[in-house]
N, C-alpha and C positions, 0 to 999 in steps of 0.2 A: 458678464457674470463676475461678481466680486470673488476675491480669493477665498473669503469665508464660505460663500455658497459653493465654490468649486471644491473646497475641502469636504463639505458635507456630501456632495455628489460623489466624490471619490470613495468615501467610506460606504455609501449606499451601494454603489456598483460592485465594489469589492465584497461587501457582505452577501449580496445575492449570488455571486459566483462562488463564494466559499460555501454558501448553503448547498449549491449543486455538488461541490466537492464532498461535503458532509453526507449528502443524500446518496451518492454513488458508493461511498465507503460502507454504509450500512447495507446497501443492496449487494455488494460484492462479498462481504465477509460475514455479517451477522446471520443472515438467513441460512446459508449453506453450512456454516460452522455449527450452529445450534441444532439444525434440523437434519443432520447427517443420516440418522436412522430413518427419518421420514422419507428422505430422498431415495434411499436404498429400497425401501418398501414400495414407494410410488412408481419407480422406474424399473423395479425387479432386477436390481443390479447388486454388485458387491463392492468391496473396498477399491478394487482396481477401477471399476466404472465411475465411482465417485471421484477418485483421483483424476481420472481423465476429464470428467465434467468440470471440475474446478480448474484444471489447467487450460481449458478452452479459453477462459477469460484471460489468463496470463499470456497465452500465445498472441492473441489479437492485440492486447494492451501493449505488449512489448514491441511488436512489429510496427505499431502505429505511433510510437513516441516521436521519432524524427518527422515522419509525414504530418503528424498532428501539429507539430510546431510550425512547419511550413504553411499549412492551411490557415492556422490562426494568424500568421504574419501577413498572409496575402488576402484574406477575406474579412468580412465584417465580424467583429467580436460578438455583436448582438445575434446575428444569424447563426453563427457556429455554435454559440452557447445554447441557444434555443433548440437547435436540431440535435445537439449532443444530449441534452436532457431528455428529449423525446425518444431518442434511440436507446438510451439507458432504460427508460421506462418500458419500452416495447420488449427489450431483451428480458427484463425481469418478469414481465407478464407471460412471456413464452414458456417460462419454467413451470408455471402452474396451469397453463391453459391446455396442456397435453400430457399424456403419459408416454409419449414417444421419446425415447432417449435421444434420437438424432435431432429432433426439433428442439429439445431442451438444450442440447449442446450448441445449436445455432443461437439460441437465446443467450447463452453464456457469452458467445462470441459478440453478439450485439451489445451486451452489457460491457464487455471489454472495449469494444470500439468506442462507445459513447464516453466511457470513463477515461479513456486515454487523453481526452481533451481537458478534463476537469482541472488538474493542477496547472497545466499550461495556460488555460484561460485566466485563472486567478493571477498567475505570474505576469501575464501580458497586461492585465488590468493594472497591476501594481506598477509596472514600468511605465505605463502610459499616463496614469492619473496621479501618481505620488512622486514627490521630489526624490532625488537619488539617495539622499541621506536616510530615507525611511524604507528603502527597498528591503534591506536585510531584516529589519524588525517585522515588517509586514509579511515577509516570506515565512519567518518563524511562526507568526500567528496563524498563517494559513495552514501549515503542517500540523500545528497543535489542534486547530478546530477540526481538520479532517480526521485526525486520529481519535477525536472524541466520538466520532460516528460509531465505531465498534465498541468503545468503552460504554456508551449509553445504550447502543442498539442491542448488543448481545444479551445482557440480562433482561432488557425489556421484551425482546422477542421470546426468550425462554419463558417469561412470565405470562405474556399474552396468549401464547399458543396452548397454555394449560386451560384456558377458558374459552378459546375460539378455535375454529378450524384453521390450520396453518395456511391452507390455500387462500382462505378468505382474508387472512391477515396480510399476505403478500399482495393480493389484488387491491386491498384498501391502500396499501403503501404506494401502489402504482398511481392511484388517483392523486396522491400528494405530488408525485412526479409531474403529472399533467398541470396541476395548479402552479408548481414551481416554474414550468416552462412558460406559462402565461406571464408570470411575474418577471422572468428573465427578459422576455420580449418587450415588456413595457418599461423596464427600468434601465437595462444595460444600454450604454451609448458608445459610439466609436469616436476616435480622434483621427481626423484625416491626415494622411501622409502623402507627400509628393510622389509623383511617378518616378522621378529621378532617384529618390531614396529607395524605392522598391526595387529598381533595377540594380542598384549597387548592392542591395541585400541578397539578391539572387546570385550575383557573382561571388560575394563573400561566402555564401553558403557552400558553393562548389569548392572553393579554396579551403574552407574550414574542414570539410570532410576529409580531404587529403591529409591535412595537418594532424587531425585528431587520430585517424586510423594508424598513422605512422608514428605516433607518440607513445613511448613506453609508459610515461606517467599517466596518460589517459587510460590505458588499459589497467594499470595498477589501481588507480582510483575506482575504476569500474568493477574490478574483481573484488576489491575490498568491500564496496557497497553491496555487491551481490551476496557476499558471505555474511555481512552484518544484518542484511535484510532477511536472511533465511529463517530465523525463528518466527518472524512476523508472517511470512508467506506460507510457512508450513503449519505451524501451530495456530497462529492468530487467525488465519483465513480458512483453515480447513480441519486439521486433525487435533487441535488442542482440546476441545470439549470432549471428544470421544476418548482421548487418552486419559484425561483427568477422571472421567467417570469410571473407567476400568481400574486405573492405578490407585486412585484415592477414594473410591467408593462414594462420590458425591452425586447428587441429582443433576439434571440438565441445567437448572437455573443457577445453582451454586457453581457448577463447573464453568458455565459461561462467565460468571462474575470473576472467577479466578483467572480464566483465560484472558479476559480483557484487561487484567492488570498489566499485560504486555503493552497494550496501547496507552494505558494511563501512564505507564512508565515513560513511554516515548513523548507523550504530551508534556510531562514535567521535565524529562531528561534533556530534550532537545535545547530549550533555552538555557537550562542550567549548565549543560556542558559547553554551550557557546560562550557563556560568561566565564567559565573556567579557562577556556581557550584564550579569552581576552586577557585574563589575569596572568596566564603563563606566557602570553604572546607566542603561542604555538598551537597549530592545528594537530600536528602529528602525535604529540604526547597524549592528549585526551582520547584520540582515536585508538591508540594502542591499548590504553587502559580500558576503554570501552569494549573492545572485541574480546580481550582476555576476561573481562568481567562477565560478558555474555556466555563465553565458553564454560567458565567455572560454574556459574549459577544454573545454566541449563543442564549441564552434566549432572549436577546434584538432583535436579527435578526428575530427570529420566532414569538415573541409575540408583537413586537412594530413596525411592518412594516408601519403602518399609520403615524408614527411620525419620520421616518428615511428617510433622503434624500440620493441621490446616492453617494456623496462623503463619507458620514458617513457609508453607506453600505459597500463600498470598505474597509474602515478602520476597520470595525467590522469583516469582513471576514478575513482580514489580521491579526488582533489581535487574532482571534480564531486559525488561523494557527500557529502563533508564540507560543501560549499557548500549542498547540498540539505537538510542538517541544520539550516539556519537558519530552520526553520519555528517561529518564536517567536510565531506568530499566536495560538496557543491560550492561553498565559499572558497575552499582551497583551489578548486578548478578555476574560479575567477581570478585567484591570485597567481596561479601558475601560467595561465594562458592569456593571450591578448583579449582585451575587453570586447572587441568586435565579434569574437566567436564564443563568448561565455555561455550564451544560451544554447548554442549547438553542442558544446561540451557537456552541458547539463543534461540535454536530451540524450546524448550518447550514454552517459553514466546511468541515468534513470532507466534507459532501455536495457542495459546490461544487468542492472540490479534485479529486474523482473525475471531474469533467467532462473533465479532460485525457485520461484514458484512453478515455472514451466517444468523444471527438472524434478523438484522435490515432491510436489503434489502426487504425480503418478508413481514416482519411485517409491515413496513411503507405502502407498497402496500395494504395489507389487511385492515389496518385502513382507508386509503384513500378511498378504495372501499366501506367500511362500511358506511362512512359518505357522500358518493356521493349522490347527489340529483336527479339523473336520466337524467341529461342533456346530449344530444348527438349532435355532429356536423359531418356531412359526415360519419356517422357510427362509429365514435370514441367517447368514453366517455370523457366528459369535466369536469375537477375537479376544485373546487373553493378553495379560500384561506383557509377557515375553514377546508376543507378536509386535506390540507397539514399541517396546524398547529396541528391538532389532530395527524396526522401521525408522525410528527417530534418531538412531545412531548416525544416519546419513546427514542429519542437520549438524550434529557434533563435528562430523568430518568437514563440512563446509566452514564452520567457525574456526576450526583448527587451521585450515588452509588460509583463511583470512588473517589469522593471527600471524602467520609466517609472512604473508604479503605486506602486512602493516609496516614492517621494518624497512621495506623498500620505498615507502612513500617519501617524496621530497617535500620537506616542510618549507613553506614560504609565506609566513604570516606577514600581512601588509605592514610596512614601516610607516610611522608617523613622519610628517614633514618636519 
């Protein structure tokens, strides 16, 4: 195979795996965020139940981060990607195939299990099929394409369910998942590695876990990422649309559009902030500015709704997303730690970042329920602005904690030869 043909093949394989990353992003965020009221009605539950349902995804996704990396390293990229796509699709289908809350929760777990492989598979393909000098830029493109999922999916779902039954919409989306799995099976290829290399990787993994867990900087980077990811996991993936509808009086479609400015901000902010870091030759400075920017803009969104018009609301959500794009912890981890354990450190940081969703999704629901004044409509609890403000204060607390932690980060921007 010529270098030119190999280059084309690399792009095709990467594109298919990124399509899976895009697919699971819509499945995990757009449907449950836009259809919060429909879920409560369908499963006869309240804010706490929806929070628990959403957190089921994050529990499994978080626990599976390091094991998923091990599985991808040891098994066929093609087989794992195909199976992960089918598992995601099965989990999504379970959400609409029953009105039993327990089965739906299991479906969310399946969705989390399959999704836990998505980013890792794309990164594995990048490291196998692309030259080293292109890994960073391809990783940035991967994150941007993934975040486009909720940017496009949220408003699209809100619009489509106005004309079709929401259960039918999700079932149709599951058919796309099956087609995608077939494409993955026929397109993705593996590169063989020697048995000796695999044995050395097992040994390095065991040593790496000890080094990472005992490293203060690994924990600081993980806690910072967890805090900066909090607005995306809490508003972007669950509570954002409901809050906007109550606080700003917008319909579901417009609320979803505003909410997805978070992800659009990340899509644009991630490469933008990476370029700023290159100009400043510092990871730490943009990270500090980013988390303080998220803290200030989100505080205005939550506490100043009476004084904010709709264009300003769009701008503030977009600014919050750009600020959340300052997750330079991953390249910084590669700069701070030995290259041999860079992927393991990344898995550890990514695993810890998901804790924000596990904690905040149900916590916000519990706080909203606690401050609920007892109002009901058609058998469904109706929550007021103050309920949401109290619940979302927990996100502000996470960001404030991350702002403090950011000053403890050790800056180690790679030096040129």
